[in-house]
C-alpha positions in Angstrom: -0.6 -24.8 -0.6 -3.0 -22.2 -0.2 -6.5 -23.5 -1.4 -8.2 -21.3 -3.8 -11.1 -19.1 -2.2 -13.4 -17.0 -3.7 -12.7 -14.1 -4.6 -15.7 -12.7 -2.6 -14.2 -14.2 0.4 -11.2 -12.6 -0.3 -12.3 -9.5 -0.4 -14.3 -9.6 2.7 -11.4 -10.8 4.6 -9.1 -7.9 3.4 -12.0 -5.7 4.5 -12.3 -7.4 7.7 -8.2 -6.9 8.4 -8.5 -3.4 7.0 -11.6 -2.5 9.7 -9.7 -4.2 12.4 -6.2 -2.7 11.6 -8.2 1.1 11.8 -10.2 0.4 14.4 -7.3 -0.1 16.7 -5.2 2.6 15.4 -2.8 0.2 13.8 -3.5 1.3 10.5 -2.1 4.5 10.8 1.0 3.6 12.3 1.6 0.8 9.4 1.2 3.8 7.2 3.5 6.2 8.9 6.1 3.2 9.0 5.6 3.2 4.8 6.2 6.7 4.9 9.2 6.5 6.4 10.7 3.4 4.8 9.9 5.0 1.1 11.9 8.5 2.2 14.6 6.7 3.4 14.9 4.6 0.6 14.8 7.3 -1.7 11.6 6.2 -3.5 9.5 9.4 -2.8 13.0 11.5 -4.3 13.1 8.9 -7.4 9.5 9.1 -8.0 9.3 12.9 -7.5 12.0 13.2 -10.5 9.9 10.6 -12.4 7.4 12.9 -12.5 9.1 16.1 -12.9 10.4 14.5 -15.9 7.3 13.0 -16.8 6.2 16.9 -16.9 9.0 18.1 -18.7 8.4 15.6 -21.3 4.9 16.1 -21.9 3.5 19.2 -20.4 4.2 21.4 -23.0 1.8 24.1 -23.0 -0.9 21.7 -21.7 -0.3 21.4 -18.1 -1.8 17.6 -16.8 -4.8 18.1 -14.5 -4.4 16.4 -11.1 -6.1 13.0 -12.3 -3.8 12.8 -15.3 -0.3 13.0 -13.7 -2.0 10.4 -11.0 -2.9 7.8 -13.6 0.8 8.3 -15.6 2.8 8.0 -12.1 1.2 5.4 -10.0 2.5 2.1 -11.9 5.7 3.5 -11.8 5.6 4.3 -8.1 3.7 0.9 -7.7 6.5 -1.1 -9.3 9.5 0.6 -7.8 9.0 0.7 -4.1 11.7 -1.7 -2.7 10.7 -5.5 -1.9 12.4 -5.2 1.4 9.8 -2.4 2.2 6.9 -4.6 1.0 8.4 -7.7 2.9 8.4 -5.7 5.9 5.0 -4.2 5.8 3.6 -7.5 5.0 5.0 -9.1 8.0 4.4 -6.3 10.0 0.4 -7.0 8.6 0.9 -10.9 9.6 2.2 -10.1 13.0 -1.0 -8.0 13.6 -3.4 -10.7 12.4 -1.9 -13.2 14.3 -1.7 -11.1 17.7 -5.6 -10.9 17.4 -7.4 -13.2 19.8 -9.0 -15.7 18.7 -12.3 -14.8 19.0 -11.5 -11.7 16.8 -9.6 -13.7 14.4 -12.6 -15.8 13.6 -14.7 -12.4 12.6 -11.9 -11.7 10.7 -11.6 -15.3 8.9 -15.4 -15.9 8.4 
């Protein structure tokens, strides 16, 4: 079982992992991997079609602002990312954290 940690500690851990990912260039590699997997899974095409349908349905004479459109499609985009894509990315992040040497891990975990 995972012990409960204060939210501040979770945020600190996430921030530390994110910083290490960016520092090592791994963040960009993972971002590209995610982009490729979303294209391969047809997620991108599906979300594009959802967006076009939304614009036709709700757009009418008043066009959406970028902010409004983003607000409308973000929940759909997040909900429809394939589970295997999420799992693969999470496994890559775990592998990265496990591969850090112990002194770096201590900094990530503290």
